[in-house]
C-alpha positions as CSV (number, residue, x, y, z in Angstrom):
1,X,-14.6,24.3,14.3
2,X,-16.2,21.1,15.3
3,X,-16.9,21.1,19.0
4,X,-18.8,18.7,21.6
5,X,-19.6,19.7,25.1
6,X,-20.1,17.2,27.9
7,X,-22.3,17.3,30.7
8,X,-24.9,16.0,32.9
9,X,-22.0,14.1,35.1
10,X,-21.4,13.8,39.2
11,X,-21.5,11.5,41.9
12,X,-23.9,8.8,42.7
13,X,-25.2,6.1,44.5
14,X,-24.6,1.9,43.1
15,X,-28.5,0.8,41.8
16,X,-28.9,4.8,41.2
17,X,-28.9,6.8,37.4
18,X,-27.8,9.7,35.8
19,X,-28.3,11.1,32.4
20,X,-25.5,12.4,31.1
21,X,-26.0,15.2,27.0
22,X,-23.2,15.8,24.4
23,X,-24.5,19.0,22.1
24,X,-22.7,19.6,19.1
25,X,-21.2,21.8,16.5
26,X,-19.6,22.5,13.5
27,X,-21.0,19.6,11.3
28,X,-23.8,18.3,9.7
29,X,-24.7,16.5,12.9
30,X,-27.5,14.6,11.9
31,X,-25.4,12.5,8.9
32,X,-22.3,10.9,11.4
33,X,-22.9,8.7,13.6
34,X,-21.7,9.1,17.1
35,X,-20.5,7.0,20.1
36,X,-20.0,7.5,24.1
37,X,-17.2,6.3,25.3
38,X,-15.4,5.9,28.9
39,X,-12.2,6.4,30.4
40,X,-11.6,5.2,33.7
41,X,-8.6,5.2,36.3
42,X,-5.1,3.6,35.1
43,X,-7.3,2.0,32.2
44,X,-8.0,2.7,28.7
45,X,-10.4,4.2,27.3
46,X,-13.2,1.8,25.4
47,X,-16.1,2.2,23.2
48,X,-19.6,1.8,25.9
49,X,-22.2,2.6,22.7
50,X,-22.9,4.0,20.4
51,X,-25.5,5.4,17.5
52,X,-26.2,6.2,13.3
53,X,-27.1,8.6,12.2
54,X,-30.7,8.9,12.5
55,X,-30.9,7.1,15.4
56,X,-32.2,3.6,14.6
57,X,-29.4,1.4,15.8
58,X,-27.4,1.6,18.2
59,X,-24.3,-1.1,20.6
60,X,-23.7,-1.5,23.2
61,X,-20.5,-2.5,24.9
62,X,-22.0,-6.0,26.9
63,X,-21.0,-4.4,30.5
64,X,-23.5,-1.7,29.9
65,X,-26.2,-3.4,27.7
66,X,-29.8,-3.0,29.2
67,X,-28.5,-0.6,31.3
68,X,-27.5,2.1,29.5
69,X,-29.6,4.5,26.0
70,X,-28.1,6.0,23.6
71,X,-30.5,8.0,22.3
72,X,-29.9,11.7,19.7
73,X,-32.6,14.9,19.0
74,X,-30.7,15.8,16.6
75,X,-33.1,19.1,16.3
76,X,-31.0,20.5,19.0
77,X,-27.6,18.4,17.5
78,X,-27.3,16.8,21.1
79,X,-26.5,12.8,22.1
80,X,-27.7,11.5,25.3
81,X,-27.0,8.8,27.3
82,X,-28.8,6.9,30.4
83,X,-27.5,4.6,32.8
84,X,-29.2,3.2,35.0
85,X,-28.6,0.9,37.6
86,X,-24.9,2.5,37.5
87,X,-21.7,0.1,38.9
88,X,-18.6,1.3,41.4
89,X,-16.6,-0.1,37.6
90,X,-18.9,2.7,35.7
91,X,-16.2,5.7,37.4
92,X,-14.9,6.9,34.4
93,X,-14.7,10.2,32.5
94,X,-17.4,9.7,29.6
95,X,-16.9,11.1,26.2
96,X,-18.2,12.6,23.3
97,X,-16.9,11.6,20.1
98,X,-17.4,12.2,16.2
99,X,-14.4,10.2,15.3
100,X,-11.4,12.5,15.1
101,X,-13.2,14.1,17.2
102,X,-13.6,14.1,21.2
103,X,-15.3,15.8,24.3
104,X,-13.9,17.2,27.0
105,X,-15.6,15.0,29.0
106,X,-17.4,14.7,32.0
107,X,-16.3,12.2,35.3
108,X,-19.8,10.0,36.1
109,X,-18.2,8.5,40.0
110,X,-20.5,6.2,42.1
111,X,-20.3,5.6,45.3
112,X,-21.3,4.7,48.5
């Protein structure tokens, strides 16, 4: 079965950085577009970043463009989300997604 397991979340001060990872299994990872979503308390889940199967094309939400970078390692069945210059409004649970499957999420809290 499809499994998506995120890691790397935590508490970080504003301006800091975190790198999230998502290890995938149960499907042909190298042929799959992959996504990162996030959901803040009281808000709808939103798409943060997406990457095509070969990693050539990426897209970002306007709120994170220039600060976040999505990447993948097809040899390791893993995608990453490098998050720099973090802001309090980036606080959310971050989810790895291969439609229609979801990981369990990892909490990111940006606070001083």
